[in-house]
N, C-alpha and C positions, 0 to 999 in steps of 0.2 A: 495633587490630580495624580493618579496612578496610571501608570504605562503599560501598557501590554505590548508583546510580541508575538506574532502569529508565526510561531517556529514550525509548525505542522506544515504552513504553506511554504515555507521557505526549504524545509527536510524534502517535501513532494516536489517542488520546482528542480531543485538540484539532484536528485535521483532522475526526474523524467530528463535532464540533460542529461545524465551518462548513458541511461537507457536508449535516449534517442541517439546517442555519439554512436552506440556500439551498433545500432540499427542501420544508420545511414554508413558506417564503415561498411558492415557486413554486405551492403545493397551496391555501393560504389565503388570500394576500394577492391576487397579482400574478402571470402566468406568467412574466414576465420582469422581470430586475432591470438597471434600466439599461440595456435595451435586448437583454441576454442572456437566454438560455432558462434559467429557474433549474434546470435538471435536468440541463444540460451544465455549468452549474456548478458543481452538486453534485456530479456524477460529476468534474469537473476537479480539484474539491477533494481527491478520494479519491487520484487518479493524482499532484496535488503531495505528499500524505502518503505515498506509496509513494516518490517522489522523495526526499522529506526523511527518513525510515528508512534509505534507500539511501544519503543522505549520511553519515548516521549509523555506519551498518556501516562505511562504507569509513573514517570518520576513526577508528574501534574496532579497526580490523586485519580486519576479517571481510570479504575480499573477495568471498569467494563469494557471501555473502549481500548483500552490496552492489549485486553482478550482477544476481544474482535480483530483488532489489527494483527495479533498475531497469529490468529488464526487463519486469516486471509495471507499472511504472509509463508504458512508452512502448505496453504493448499496451494498456491504458483508455484513454490520450488517444487513441489512434488508434481505439478502438471509441466513443468519446464525439464524434470529430471525422468519423468515417468519413461518404463520401458513395456510397460503392460497396459492393456485397456482398463483393468482394475485401478490402476496405481493412478491412472489419467482420470476415474469417474471420484476416485477417493479426493484426489486434489482439487476436483472443479466443485465438489459437493463443499468442502472447506471452503474454499472462496467464496462459493456464494455463501455460505451459511455466516463467514465473517462479514461479507461486503453486505449482505442485507441487514444483520445486524448496526452496522456503522449508519446506513441510510435511514434507516427507520429511526434510530436515537438520534441522529442529527436534526431530522424533520422535529421530532418532540422538544429537542434543546432548543431549539430558534421560533418555536411555537412559544414555549414557557418564556423566553428571554421577550418576546414580543408582547407577551401579555403582562409581565414585569415593567417594562416601560412604558405603557399606557398611561395617561393621567386616570387618577380618581375620580 
């Protein structure tokens, strides 16, 4: 029997813990971490998580998911460091585009898997 490990879930969990730690530090201890805004670090940690998930999908041959997560990572990074409204809108557009593709493709993949598992 083949064993599979959900590394995507583990990567997202680890990234979420780091992001929440930055956010909690910024909220309850100090607004900066080594001179960097804690909120920006928390959002950057989520962007890095998207990038890691993109690399994982690329390594496992799901290039469509890899590109979508990569686009979302770039979008979130742009939102984090945006200095103008145009940069913010561009980042949001990339984030929405990547996230929408991931959501739709995930639902379709789960539906296809459910159809494949039904007895004939």
